[in-house]
All heavy atoms as a GROMACS GRO file, in nm:
protein
  627
    1MET      N    1  10.336   6.597  14.231
    1MET     CA    2  10.235   6.625  14.133
    1MET      C    3  10.287   6.735  14.041
    1MET      O    4  10.332   6.838  14.085
    1MET     CB    5  10.106   6.669  14.202
    1MET     CG    6   9.994   6.688  14.105
    1MET     SD    7   9.836   6.747  14.174
    1MET     CE    8   9.808   6.644  14.314
    2ALA      N    9  10.276   6.711  13.912
    2ALA     CA   10  10.319   6.809  13.814
    2ALA      C   11  10.218   6.922  13.804
    2ALA      O   12  10.098   6.899  13.809
    2ALA     CB   13  10.336   6.742  13.678
    3LYS      N   14  10.268   7.041  13.792
    3LYS     CA   15  10.182   7.157  13.775
    3LYS      C   16  10.166   7.184  13.626
    3LYS      O   17  10.260   7.175  13.549
    3LYS     CB   18  10.241   7.280  13.842
    3LYS     CG   19  10.243   7.272  13.991
    3LYS     CD   20  10.296   7.401  14.048
    3LYS     CE   21  10.295   7.396  14.199
    3LYS     NZ   22  10.346   7.520  14.258
    4SER      N   23  10.044   7.216  13.586
    4SER     CA   24  10.023   7.254  13.447
    4SER      C   25  10.009   7.405  13.439
    4SER      O   26   9.970   7.470  13.535
    4SER     CB   27   9.899   7.185  13.390
    4SER     OG   28   9.785   7.232  13.456
    5SER      N   29  10.040   7.457  13.325
    5SER     CA   30  10.033   7.601  13.304
    5SER      C   31   9.920   7.629  13.204
    5SER      O   32   9.913   7.567  13.099
    5SER     CB   33  10.166   7.650  13.248
    5SER     OG   34  10.156   7.783  13.207
    6THR      N   35   9.833   7.720  13.240
    6THR     CA   36   9.723   7.758  13.152
    6THR      C   37   9.725   7.909  13.135
    6THR      O   38   9.743   7.982  13.232
    6THR     CB   39   9.588   7.715  13.212
    6THR    OG1   40   9.591   7.575  13.232
    6THR    CG2   41   9.474   7.750  13.119
    7VAL      N   42   9.705   7.953  13.015
    7VAL     CA   43   9.698   8.095  12.986
    7VAL      C   44   9.554   8.131  12.955
    7VAL      O   45   9.490   8.066  12.873
    7VAL     CB   46   9.789   8.132  12.867
    7VAL    CG1   47   9.774   8.279  12.832
    7VAL    CG2   48   9.933   8.098  12.896
    8VAL      N   49   9.505   8.233  13.021
    8VAL     CA   50   9.370   8.282  12.997
    8VAL      C   51   9.383   8.417  12.927
    8VAL      O   52   9.461   8.502  12.971
    8VAL     CB   53   9.292   8.299  13.129
    8VAL    CG1   54   9.155   8.358  13.104
    8VAL    CG2   55   9.282   8.166  13.200
    9SER      N   56   9.308   8.435  12.819
    9SER     CA   57   9.314   8.562  12.748
    9SER      C   58   9.174   8.605  12.707
    9SER      O   59   9.082   8.524  12.700
    9SER     CB   60   9.405   8.553  12.625
    9SER     OG   61   9.356   8.456  12.536
   10THR      N   62   9.158   8.732  12.681
   10THR     CA   63   9.029   8.787  12.639
   10THR      C   64   9.009   8.760  12.491
   10THR      O   65   9.094   8.795  12.409
   10THR     CB   66   9.024   8.938  12.667
   10THR    OG1   67   9.043   8.958  12.807
   10THR    CG2   68   8.892   8.998  12.623
   11LEU      N   69   8.897   8.699  12.457
   11LEU     CA   70   8.864   8.672  12.317
   11LEU      C   71   8.814   8.798  12.249
   11LEU      O   72   8.853   8.830  12.137
   11LEU     CB   73   8.758   8.562  12.311
   11LEU     CG   74   8.704   8.525  12.174
   11LEU    CD1   75   8.815   8.468  12.087
   11LEU    CD2   76   8.591   8.425  12.188
   12ALA      N   77   8.726   8.871  12.317
   12ALA     CA   78   8.669   8.994  12.261
   12ALA      C   79   8.611   9.079  12.373
   12ALA      O   80   8.568   9.028  12.475
   12ALA     CB   81   8.560   8.960  12.160
   13GLY      N   82   8.610   9.209  12.350
   13GLY     CA   83   8.551   9.302  12.446
   13GLY      C   84   8.654   9.391  12.510
   13GLY      O   85   8.770   9.354  12.525
   14THR      N   86   8.608   9.509  12.548
   14THR     CA   87   8.697   9.606  12.612
   14THR      C   88   8.702   9.590  12.763
   14THR      O   89   8.789   9.646  12.827
   14THR     CB   90   8.648   9.750  12.583
   14THR    OG1   91   8.520   9.768  12.644
   14THR    CG2   92   8.641   9.778  12.435
   15GLY      N   93   8.605   9.518  12.819
   15GLY     CA   94   8.594   9.509  12.964
   15GLY      C   95   8.498   9.613  13.020
   15GLY      O   96   8.468   9.612  13.139
   16GLU      N   97   8.452   9.704  12.935
   16GLU     CA   98   8.355   9.805  12.976
   16GLU      C   99   8.220   9.772  12.914
   16GLU      O  100   8.213   9.725  12.800
   16GLU     CB  101   8.399   9.944  12.929
   16GLU     CG  102   8.528   9.989  12.993
   16GLU     CD  103   8.572  10.126  12.942
   16GLU    OE1  104   8.490  10.197  12.881
   16GLU    OE2  105   8.689  10.160  12.963
   17LYS      N  106   8.112   9.797  12.988
   17LYS     CA  107   7.978   9.773  12.936
   17LYS      C  108   7.952   9.860  12.814
   17LYS      O  109   7.990   9.976  12.811
   17LYS     CB  110   7.872   9.804  13.042
   17LYS     CG  111   7.869   9.708  13.155
   17LYS     CD  112   7.760   9.748  13.252
   17LYS     CE  113   7.756   9.654  13.370
   17LYS     NZ  114   7.647   9.687  13.464
   18GLY      N  115   7.888   9.800  12.715
   18GLY     CA  116   7.853   9.875  12.596
   18GLY      C  117   7.789   9.784  12.494
   18GLY      O  118   7.763   9.666  12.521
   19ASP      N  119   7.766   9.836  12.375
   19ASP     CA  120   7.702   9.761  12.268
   19ASP      C  121   7.768   9.803  12.137
   19ASP      O  122   7.721   9.892  12.068
   19ASP     CB  123   7.552   9.792  12.266
   19ASP     CG  124   7.476   9.708  12.164
   19ASP    OD1  125   7.535   9.617  12.105
   19ASP    OD2  126   7.357   9.736  12.144
   20ARG      N  127   7.882   9.742  12.109
   20ARG     CA  128   7.958   9.782  11.991
   20ARG      C  129   8.011   9.659  11.920
   20ARG      O  130   8.079   9.575  11.980
   20ARG     CB  131   8.075   9.870  12.032
   20ARG     CG  132   8.154   9.923  11.914
   20ARG     CD  133   8.276  10.004  11.952
   20ARG     NE  134   8.255  10.095  12.062
   20ARG     CZ  135   8.349  10.124  12.152
   20ARG    NH1  136   8.469  10.069  12.145
   20ARG    NH2  137   8.324  10.207  12.248
   21ASP      N  138   7.981   9.646  11.791
   21ASP     CA  139   8.041   9.545  11.706
   21ASP      C  140   8.178   9.595  11.662
   21ASP      O  141   8.208   9.714  11.673
   21ASP     CB  142   7.954   9.520  11.582
   21ASP     CG  143   7.823   9.448  11.614
   21ASP    OD1  144   7.813   9.384  11.720
   21ASP    OD2  145   7.731   9.455  11.530
   22GLY      N  146   8.260   9.506  11.609
   22GLY     CA  147   8.389   9.546  11.556
   22GLY      C  148   8.498   9.448  11.590
   22GLY      O  149   8.471   9.334  11.631
   23GLU      N  150   8.621   9.490  11.572
   23GLU     CA  151   8.735   9.406  11.606
   23GLU      C  152   8.727   9.368  11.754
   23GLU      O  153   8.677   9.444  11.836
   23GLU     CB  154   8.867   9.480  11.579
   23GLU     CG  155   8.891   9.508  11.432
   23GLU     CD  156   8.907   9.381  11.350
   23GLU    OE1  157   8.966   9.282  11.400
   23GLU    OE2  158   8.858   9.380  11.235
   24GLY      N  159   8.775   9.251  11.786
   24GLY     CA  160   8.763   9.194  11.920
   24GLY      C  161   8.796   9.286  12.034
   24GLY      O  162   8.720   9.297  12.130
   25ASN      N  163   8.909   9.357  12.026
   25ASN     CA  164   8.950   9.441  12.139
   25ASN      C  165   8.878   9.576  12.143
   25ASN      O  166   8.897   9.653  12.236
   25ASN     CB  167   9.102   9.462  12.139
   25ASN     CG  168   9.152   9.530  12.014
   25ASN    OD1  169   9.077   9.554  11.920
   25ASN    ND2  170   9.280   9.559  12.012
   26ALA      N  171   8.794   9.606  12.044
   26ALA     CA  172   8.716   9.729  12.044
   26ALA      C  173   8.568   9.702  12.070
   26ALA      O  174   8.492   9.794  12.098
   26ALA     CB  175   8.731   9.801  11.909
   27ALA      N  176   8.527   9.577  12.059
   27ALA     CA  177   8.386   9.541  12.077
   27ALA      C  178   8.345   9.554  12.224
   27ALA      O  179   8.429   9.549  12.313
   27ALA     CB  180   8.362   9.398  12.030
   28GLN      N  181   8.215   9.573  12.245
   28GLN     CA  182   8.163   9.582  12.381
   28GLN      C  183   8.040   9.495  12.396
   28GLN      O  184   7.961   9.480  12.302
   28GLN     CB  185   8.128   9.726  12.418
   28GLN     CG  186   8.250   9.814  12.432
   28GLN     CD  187   8.212   9.955  12.470
   28GLN    OE1  188   8.120  10.013  12.416
   28GLN    NE2  189   8.285  10.009  12.567
   29PHE      N  190   8.025   9.438  12.515
   29PHE     CA  191   7.912   9.355  12.553
   29PHE      C  192   7.855   9.410  12.682
   29PHE      O  193   7.920   9.487  12.752
   29PHE     CB  194   7.958   9.210  12.577
   29PHE     CG  195   8.019   9.143  12.457
   29PHE    CD1  196   8.153   9.158  12.426
   29PHE    CD2  197   7.941   9.064  12.374
   29PHE    CE1  198   8.210   9.095  12.317
   29PHE    CE2  199   7.996   9.001  12.264
   29PHE     CZ  200   8.130   9.017  12.235
   30ASN      N  201   7.733   9.367  12.716
   30ASN     CA  202   7.672   9.405  12.843
   30ASN      C  203   7.614   9.279  12.907
   30ASN      O  204   7.504   9.239  12.873
   30ASN     CB  205   7.565   9.512  12.822
   30ASN     CG  206   7.516   9.572  12.951
   30ASN    OD1  207   7.551   9.526  13.060
   30ASN    ND2  208   7.434   9.675  12.942
   31ASP      N  209   7.691   9.220  12.993
   31ASP     CA  210   7.655   9.098  13.065
   31ASP      C  211   7.643   8.977  12.974
   31ASP      O  212   7.538   8.914  12.966
   31ASP     CB  213   7.526   9.118  13.145
   31ASP     CG  214   7.502   9.006  13.247
   31ASP    OD1  215   7.598   8.933  13.281
   31ASP    OD2  216   7.387   8.990  13.289
   32PRO      N  217   7.752   8.942  12.904
   32PRO     CA  218   7.748   8.819  12.825
   32PRO      C  219   7.734   8.700  12.920
   32PRO      O  220   7.810   8.688  13.016
   32PRO     CB  221   7.881   8.819  12.751
   32PRO     CG  222   7.972   8.904  12.835
   32PRO     CD  223   7.883   9.006  12.901
   33SER      N  224   7.634   8.615  12.896
   33SER     CA  225   7.607   8.512  12.997
   33SER      C  226   7.598   8.371  12.942
   33SER      O  227   7.568   8.279  13.016
   33SER     CB  228   7.479   8.546  13.071
   33SER     OG  229   7.371   8.547  12.982
   34GLY      N  230   7.622   8.353  12.817
   34GLY     CA  231   7.619   8.218  12.763
   34GLY      C  232   7.696   8.216  12.633
   34GLY      O  233   7.692   8.312  12.556
   35VAL      N  234   7.770   8.109  12.610
   35VAL     CA  235   7.846   8.097  12.486
   35VAL      C  236   7.831   7.957  12.430
   35VAL      O  237   7.807   7.860  12.502
   35VAL     CB  238   7.996   8.130  12.504
   35VAL    CG1  239   8.017   8.273  12.548
   35VAL    CG2  240   8.062   8.034  12.601
   36ALA      N  241   7.845   7.948  12.299
   36ALA     CA  242   7.848   7.820  12.228
   36ALA      C  243   7.941   7.839  12.110
   36ALA      O  244   7.968   7.952  12.068
   36ALA     CB  245   7.708   7.781  12.181
   37VAL      N  246   7.990   7.730  12.055
   37VAL     CA  247   8.076   7.736  11.938
   37VAL      C  248   8.007   7.659  11.826
   37VAL      O  249   7.966   7.545  11.846
   37VAL     CB  250   8.215   7.677  11.967
   37VAL    CG1  251   8.303   7.684  11.843
   37VAL    CG2  252   8.281   7.752  12.083
   38ASP      N  253   7.994   7.723  11.709
   38ASP     CA  254   7.929   7.655  11.596
   38ASP      C  255   8.031   7.574  11.517
   38ASP      O  256   8.151   7.573  11.550
   38ASP     CB  257   7.850   7.753  11.510
   38ASP     CG  258   7.935   7.848  11.427
   38ASP    OD1  259   8.058   7.828  11.414
   38ASP    OD2  260   7.878   7.944  11.372
   39GLY      N  261   7.986   7.506  11.415
   39GLY     CA  262   8.071   7.418  11.336
   39GLY      C  263   8.180   7.489  11.258
   39GLY      O  264   8.276   7.426  11.212
   40ASP      N  265   8.168   7.622  11.241
   40ASP     CA  266   8.269   7.699  11.170
   40ASP      C  267   8.370   7.763  11.263
   40ASP      O  268   8.455   7.840  11.219
   40ASP     CB  269   8.202   7.808  11.085
   40ASP     CG  270   8.118   7.748  10.973
   40ASP    OD1  271   8.158   7.644  10.915
   40ASP    OD2  272   8.012   7.806  10.943
   41GLY      N  273   8.356   7.738  11.394
   41GLY     CA  274   8.448   7.795  11.491
   41GLY      C  275   8.408   7.933  11.541
   41GLY      O  276   8.484   7.996  11.614
   42ASN      N  277   8.290   7.980  11.503
   42ASN     CA  278   8.240   8.107  11.556
   42ASN      C  279   8.192   8.086  11.699
   42ASN      O  280   8.130   7.984  11.729
   42ASN     CB  281   8.122   8.158  11.472
   42ASN     CG  282   8.161   8.187  11.330
   42ASN    OD1  283   8.246   8.271  11.304
   42ASN    ND2  284   8.099   8.118  11.236
   43VAL      N  285   8.218   8.183  11.784
   43VAL     CA  286   8.167   8.179  11.920
   43VAL      C  287   8.039   8.261  11.923
   43VAL      O  288   8.038   8.379  11.886
   43VAL     CB  289   8.270   8.235  12.020
   43VAL    CG1  290   8.214   8.238  12.162
   43VAL    CG2  291   8.399   8.153  12.015
   44ILE      N  292   7.929   8.199  11.964
   44ILE     CA  293   7.799   8.264  11.971
   44ILE      C  294   7.776   8.306  12.117
   44ILE      O  295   7.791   8.223  12.207
   44ILE     CB  296   7.686   8.169  11.922
   44ILE    CG1  297   7.722   8.109  11.786
   44ILE    CG2  298   7.553   8.242  11.921
   44ILE    CD1  299   7.748   8.209  11.676
   45VAL      N  300   7.742   8.432  12.137
   45VAL     CA  301   7.733   8.488  12.272
   45VAL      C  302   7.592   8.543  12.297
   45VAL      O  303   7.540   8.620  12.216
   45VAL     CB  304   7.835   8.603  12.291
   45VAL    CG1  305   7.827   8.662  12.431
   45VAL    CG2  306   7.976   8.556  12.260
   46ALA      N  307   7.533   8.504  12.409
   46ALA     CA  308   7.408   8.566  12.454
   46ALA      C  309   7.447   8.694  12.528
   46ALA      O  310   7.501   8.689  12.639
   46ALA     CB  311   7.332   8.472  12.547
   47ASP      N  312   7.426   8.806  12.464
   47ASP     CA  313   7.461   8.937  12.521
   47ASP      C  314   7.337   8.987  12.597
   47ASP      O  315   7.255   9.062  12.545
   47ASP     CB  316   7.502   9.031  12.409
   47ASP     CG  317   7.568   9.158  12.458
   47ASP    OD1  318   7.582   9.175  12.581
   47ASP    OD2  319   7.605   9.241  12.373
   48THR      N  320   7.325   8.943  12.719
   48THR     CA  321   7.202   8.950  12.796
   48THR      C  322   7.140   9.088  12.806
   48THR      O  323   7.024   9.108  12.772
   48THR     CB  324   7.224   8.892  12.937
   48THR    OG1  325   7.269   8.758  12.922
   48THR    CG2  326   7.097   8.892  13.019
   49HIS      N  327   7.213   9.186  12.855
   49HIS     CA  328   7.151   9.317  12.878
   49HIS      C  329   7.150   9.406  12.754
   49HIS      O  330   7.093   9.517  12.758
   49HIS     CB  331   7.215   9.387  12.997
   49HIS     CG  332   7.176   9.322  13.126
   49HIS    ND1  333   7.264   9.302  13.228
   49HIS    CD2  334   7.059   9.268  13.168
   49HIS    CE1  335   7.202   9.240  13.328
   49HIS    NE2  336   7.077   9.219  13.293
   50ASN      N  337   7.208   9.359  12.644
   50ASN     CA  338   7.190   9.427  12.516
   50ASN      C  339   7.078   9.362  12.436
   50ASN      O  340   7.044   9.408  12.327
   50ASN     CB  341   7.319   9.428  12.433
   50ASN     CG  342   7.417   9.532  12.484
   50ASN    OD1  343   7.378   9.638  12.530
   50ASN    ND2  344   7.545   9.501  12.475
   51HIS      N  345   7.022   9.253  12.488
   51HIS     CA  346   6.909   9.184  12.425
   51HIS      C  347   6.943   9.142  12.282
   51HIS      O  348   6.862   9.154  12.191
   51HIS     CB  349   6.782   9.271  12.429
   51HIS     CG  350   6.757   9.332  12.562
   51HIS    ND1  351   6.718   9.258  12.671
   51HIS    CD2  352   6.771   9.460  12.606
   51HIS    CE1  353   6.705   9.337  12.776
   51HIS    NE2  354   6.738   9.460  12.739
   52ARG      N  355   7.065   9.092  12.266
   52ARG     CA  356   7.114   9.052  12.134
   52ARG      C  357   7.187   8.918  12.142
   52ARG      O  358   7.236   8.879  12.247
   52ARG     CB  359   7.212   9.154  12.077
   52ARG     CG  360   7.157   9.292  12.055
   52ARG     CD  361   7.268   9.383  12.001
   52ARG     NE  362   7.228   9.521  11.994
   52ARG     CZ  363   7.176   9.578  11.886
   52ARG    NH1  364   7.157   9.509  11.777
   52ARG    NH2  365   7.144   9.706  11.888
   53ILE      N  366   7.197   8.853  12.028
   53ILE     CA  367   7.283   8.736  12.012
   53ILE      C  368   7.398   8.784  11.924
   53ILE      O  369   7.376   8.838  11.815
   53ILE     CB  370   7.209   8.618  11.945
   53ILE    CG1  371   7.081   8.584  12.020
   53ILE    CG2  372   7.303   8.497  11.934
   53ILE    CD1  373   7.099   8.543  12.164
   54ARG      N  374   7.520   8.765  11.972
   54ARG     CA  375   7.638   8.816  11.901
   54ARG      C  376   7.724   8.701  11.854
   54ARG      O  377   7.717   8.590  11.905
   54ARG     CB  378   7.720   8.905  11.994
   54ARG     CG  379   7.642   9.012  12.070
   54ARG     CD  380   7.605   9.133  11.992
   54ARG     NE  381   7.716   9.217  11.958
   54ARG     CZ  382   7.778   9.300  12.042
   54ARG    NH1  383   7.738   9.310  12.168
   54ARG    NH2  384   7.878   9.373  12.002
   55LYS      N  385   7.807   8.728  11.755
   55LYS     CA  386   7.897   8.628  11.699
   55LYS      C  387   8.038   8.683  11.700
   55LYS      O  388   8.062   8.796  11.660
   55LYS     CB  389   7.857   8.593  11.556
   55LYS     CG  390   7.948   8.494  11.488
   55LYS     CD  391   7.899   8.458  11.350
   55LYS     CE  392   7.938   8.562  11.248
   55LYS     NZ  393   7.910   8.524  11.109
   56VAL      N  394   8.133   8.599  11.747
   56VAL     CA  395   8.274   8.632  11.739
   56VAL      C  396   8.337   8.534  11.642
   56VAL      O  397   8.337   8.413  11.666
   56VAL     CB  398   8.344   8.623  11.877
   56VAL    CG1  399   8.489   8.667  11.866
   56VAL    CG2  400   8.270   8.704  11.983
   57SER      N  401   8.386   8.584  11.529
   57SER     CA  402   8.445   8.498  11.426
   57SER      C  403   8.581   8.446  11.472
   57SER      O  404   8.642   8.502  11.564
   57SER     CB  405   8.461   8.575  11.295
   57SER     OG  406   8.569   8.667  11.306
   58PRO      N  407   8.632   8.342  11.408
   58PRO     CA  408   8.766   8.293  11.442
   58PRO      C  409   8.874   8.401  11.425
   58PRO      O  410   8.978   8.395  11.488
   58PRO     CB  411   8.788   8.177  11.345
   58PRO     CG  412   8.651   8.127  11.315
   58PRO     CD  413   8.566   8.253  11.311
   59GLN      N  414   8.846   8.501  11.342
   59GLN     CA  415   8.942   8.611  11.322
   59GLN      C  416   8.926   8.721  11.428
   59GLN      O  417   9.000   8.818  11.429
   59GLN     CB  418   8.923   8.673  11.183
   59GLN     CG  419   8.955   8.580  11.069
   59GLN     CD  420   8.847   8.476  11.043
   59GLN    OE1  421   8.728   8.499  11.068
   59GLN    NE2  422   8.888   8.360  10.995
   60GLY      N  423   8.826   8.706  11.516
   60GLY     CA  424   8.806   8.802  11.625
   60GLY      C  425   8.710   8.915  11.594
   60GLY      O  426   8.699   9.008  11.672
   61LEU      N  427   8.638   8.909  11.482
   61LEU     CA  428   8.543   9.013  11.449
   61LEU      C  429   8.410   8.986  11.518
   61LEU      O  430   8.353   8.877  11.505
   61LEU     CB  431   8.522   9.020  11.297
   61LEU     CG  432   8.430   9.130  11.248
   61LEU    CD1  433   8.489   9.267  11.279
   61LEU    CD2  434   8.407   9.116  11.099
   62VAL      N  435   8.358   9.084  11.591
   62VAL     CA  436   8.231   9.071  11.663
   62VAL      C  437   8.121   9.137  11.579
   62VAL      O  438   8.137   9.250  11.532
   62VAL     CB  439   8.238   9.138  11.801
   62VAL    CG1  440   8.104   9.132  11.872
   62VAL    CG2  441   8.346   9.072  11.886
   63SER      N  442   8.010   9.065  11.560
   63SER     CA  443   7.896   9.119  11.488
   63SER      C  444   7.768   9.075  11.558
   63SER      O  445   7.766   8.978  11.632
   63SER     CB  446   7.896   9.070  11.342
   63SER     OG  447   7.891   8.929  11.336
   64THR      N  448   7.661   9.151  11.535
   64THR     CA  449   7.531   9.115  11.589
   64THR      C  450   7.469   9.012  11.497
   64THR      O  451   7.449   9.038  11.379
   64THR     CB  452   7.441   9.238  11.603
   64THR    OG1  453   7.502   9.329  11.695
   64THR    CG2  454   7.303   9.200  11.653
   65LEU      N  455   7.438   8.896  11.552
   65LEU     CA  456   7.376   8.789  11.475
   65LEU      C  457   7.225   8.807  11.469
   65LEU      O  458   7.163   8.786  11.366
   65LEU     CB  459   7.412   8.655  11.539
   65LEU     CG  460   7.377   8.529  11.465
   65LEU    CD1  461   7.447   8.524  11.331
   65LEU    CD2  462   7.415   8.408  11.547
   66ALA      N  463   7.164   8.849  11.582
   66ALA     CA  464   7.019   8.869  11.586
   66ALA      C  465   6.984   8.960  11.703
   66ALA      O  466   7.053   8.962  11.804
   66ALA     CB  467   6.947   8.735  11.600
   67GLY      N  468   6.874   9.033  11.686
   67GLY     CA  469   6.823   9.119  11.792
   67GLY      C  470   6.836   9.266  11.757
   67GLY      O  471   6.936   9.308  11.698
   68THR      N  472   6.734   9.342  11.795
   68THR     CA  473   6.734   9.486  11.766
   68THR      C  474   6.805   9.566  11.874
   68THR      O  475   6.838   9.682  11.853
   68THR     CB  476   6.590   9.538  11.757
   68THR    OG1  477   6.528   9.526  11.886
   68THR    CG2  478   6.509   9.466  11.652
   69GLY      N  479   6.822   9.506  11.990
   69GLY     CA  480   6.876   9.578  12.104
   69GLY      C  481   6.767   9.626  12.198
   69GLY      O  482   6.793   9.663  12.311
   70ALA      N  483   6.642   9.625  12.150
   70ALA     CA  484   6.528   9.661  12.234
   70ALA      C  485   6.473   9.534  12.298
   70ALA      O  486   6.461   9.431  12.233
   70ALA     CB  487   6.420   9.728  12.152
   71GLN      N  488   6.443   9.541  12.426
   71GLN     CA  489   6.387   9.426  12.497
   71GLN      C  490   6.249   9.394  12.443
   71GLN      O  491   6.167   9.484  12.423
   71GLN     CB  492   6.380   9.460  12.646
   71GLN     CG  493   6.321   9.350  12.730
   71GLN     CD  494   6.327   9.386  12.877
   71GLN    OE1  495   6.432   9.413  12.930
   71GLN    NE2  496   6.212   9.386  12.943
   72GLY      N  497   6.222   9.267  12.417
   72GLY     CA  498   6.091   9.228  12.369
   72GLY      C  499   6.086   9.082  12.331
   72GLY      O  500   6.182   9.008  12.350
   73HIS      N  501   5.975   9.041  12.279
   73HIS     CA  502   5.954   8.904  12.231
   73HIS      C  503   5.896   8.916  12.090
   73HIS      O  504   5.775   8.938  12.074
   73HIS     CB  505   5.856   8.828  12.320
   73HIS     CG  506   5.905   8.810  12.460
   73HIS    ND1  507   5.996   8.714  12.494
   73HIS    CD2  508   5.877   8.878  12.574
   73HIS    CE1  509   6.020   8.721  12.624
   73HIS    NE2  510   5.950   8.822  12.674
   74ARG      N  511   5.982   8.906  11.989
   74ARG     CA  512   5.932   8.918  11.852
   74ARG      C  513   6.011   8.825  11.761
   74ARG      O  514   6.134   8.832  11.758
   74ARG     CB  515   5.947   9.060  11.801
   74ARG     CG  516   5.888   9.076  11.660
   74ARG     CD  517   5.914   9.210  11.593
   74ARG     NE  518   5.891   9.324  11.679
   74ARG     CZ  519   5.954   9.441  11.662
   74ARG    NH1  520   6.040   9.457  11.563
   74ARG    NH2  521   5.929   9.541  11.742
   75ASP      N  522   5.940   8.739  11.690
   75ASP     CA  523   6.003   8.659  11.586
   75ASP      C  524   6.026   8.748  11.466
   75ASP      O  525   5.959   8.850  11.449
   75ASP     CB  526   5.913   8.541  11.545
   75ASP     CG  527   5.898   8.438  11.655
   75ASP    OD1  528   5.983   8.434  11.745
   75ASP    OD2  529   5.800   8.360  11.649
   76GLY      N  530   6.118   8.709  11.382
   76GLY     CA  531   6.144   8.786  11.262
   76GLY      C  532   6.283   8.758  11.210
   76GLY      O  533   6.356   8.675  11.265
   77ASP      N  534   6.320   8.829  11.105
   77ASP     CA  535   6.456   8.810  11.054
   77ASP      C  536   6.555   8.865  11.156
   77ASP      O  537   6.515   8.922  11.258
   77ASP     CB  538   6.473   8.872  10.915
   77ASP     CG  539   6.466   9.024  10.914
   77ASP    OD1  540   6.494   9.088  11.016
   77ASP    OD2  541   6.435   9.079  10.808
   78THR      N  542   6.680   8.849  11.129
   78THR     CA  543   6.783   8.881  11.229
   78THR      C  544   6.783   9.027  11.273
   78THR      O  545   6.824   9.057  11.384
   78THR     CB  546   6.922   8.844  11.176
   78THR    OG1  547   6.946   8.918  11.054
   78THR    CG2  548   6.934   8.697  11.148
   79THR      N  549   6.735   9.116  11.187
   79THR     CA  550   6.734   9.258  11.223
   79THR      C  551   6.604   9.302  11.290
   79THR      O  552   6.597   9.414  11.341
   79THR     CB  553   6.759   9.347  11.099
   79THR    OG1  554   6.655   9.322  11.004
   79THR    CG2  555   6.895   9.317  11.038
   80ALA      N  556   6.502   9.216  11.289
   80ALA     CA  557   6.373   9.252  11.349
   80ALA      C  558   6.342   9.173  11.476
   80ALA      O  559   6.259   9.215  11.556
   80ALA     CB  560   6.260   9.230  11.249
   81ALA      N  561   6.408   9.061  11.496
   81ALA     CA  562   6.382   8.976  11.613
   81ALA      C  563   6.416   9.051  11.741
   81ALA      O  564   6.508   9.133  11.744
   81ALA     CB  565   6.463   8.848  11.604
   82GLN      N  566   6.339   9.023  11.845
   82GLN     CA  567   6.366   9.083  11.976
   82GLN      C  568   6.372   8.975  12.082
   82GLN      O  569   6.301   8.875  12.076
   82GLN     CB  570   6.258   9.184  12.013
   82GLN     CG  571   6.263   9.309  11.930
   82GLN     CD  572   6.161   9.411  11.975
   82GLN    OE1  573   6.052   9.378  12.021
   82GLN    NE2  574   6.196   9.538  11.962
   83PHE      N  575   6.459   8.999  12.180
   83PHE     CA  576   6.479   8.907  12.291
   83PHE      C  577   6.466   8.983  12.422
   83PHE      O  578   6.485   9.105  12.425
   83PHE     CB  579   6.620   8.845  12.286
   83PHE     CG  580   6.650   8.776  12.158
   83PHE    CD1  581   6.717   8.842  12.055
   83PHE    CD2  582   6.612   8.645  12.138
   83PHE    CE1  583   6.745   8.778  11.935
   83PHE    CE2  584   6.640   8.580  12.019
   83PHE     CZ  585   6.707   8.647  11.917
   84LYS      N  586   6.432   8.910  12.526
   84LYS     CA  587   6.431   8.970  12.660
   84LYS      C  588   6.537   8.897  12.742
   84LYS      O  589   6.518   8.782  12.783
   84LYS     CB  590   6.293   8.956  12.725
   84LYS     CG  591   6.288   9.018  12.863
   84LYS     CD  592   6.149   9.006  12.924
   84LYS     CE  593   6.149   9.067  13.063
   84LYS     NZ  594   6.017   9.051  13.127
   85ARG      N  595   6.647   8.962  12.759
   85ARG     CA  596   6.761   8.911  12.838
   85ARG      C  597   6.796   8.767  12.802
   85ARG      O  598   6.785   8.676  12.885
   85ARG     CB  599   6.731   8.927  12.987
   85ARG     CG  600   6.720   9.071  13.031
   85ARG     CD  601   6.713   9.086  13.181
   85ARG     NE  602   6.598   9.023  13.243
   85ARG     CZ  603   6.481   9.081  13.263
   85ARG    NH1  604   6.461   9.204  13.223
   85ARG    NH2  605   6.383   9.017  13.321
   86PRO      N  606   6.843   8.742  12.680
   86PRO     CA  607   6.880   8.606  12.642
   86PRO      C  608   6.994   8.553  12.730
   86PRO      O  609   7.081   8.631  12.772
   86PRO     CB  610   6.925   8.620  12.496
   86PRO     CG  611   6.972   8.762  12.485
   86PRO     CD  612   6.880   8.840  12.576
   87ARG      N  613   6.989   8.426  12.761
   87ARG     CA  614   7.092   8.362  12.844
   87ARG      C  615   7.121   8.224  12.787
   87ARG      O  616   7.040   8.165  12.718
   87ARG     CB  617   7.044   8.346  12.988
   87ARG     CG  618   7.023   8.476  13.057
   87ARG     CD  619   7.007   8.452  13.208
   87ARG     NE  620   7.008   8.577  13.279
   87ARG     CZ  621   7.118   8.638  13.323
   87ARG    NH1  622   7.234   8.584  13.303
   87ARG    NH2  623   7.110   8.752  13.386
   88GLY      N  624   7.238   8.174  12.828
   88GLY     CA  625   7.275   8.035  12.806
   88GLY      C  626   7.272   7.989  12.670
   88GLY      O  627   7.269   7.905  12.606
   0.00000   0.00000   0.00000
């Protein structure tokens, strides 16, 4: 049986808990628990304990897509919406 070789690498994040947007290797998440990829190649991340939805661009830039960072249930624009531990 032939063995295949796979390389795993970090897309974004320092590996330490935090809440920081920025370049991929400087960004911080707190329990990212769900990811999806949109039609533009952005990776959308449910940043569970930061109560935010984050976006990682194909260039590796991390930004907050929605959520204030405060736990809650509030509809609104991307800077006013609140989530309670978003997942999946």
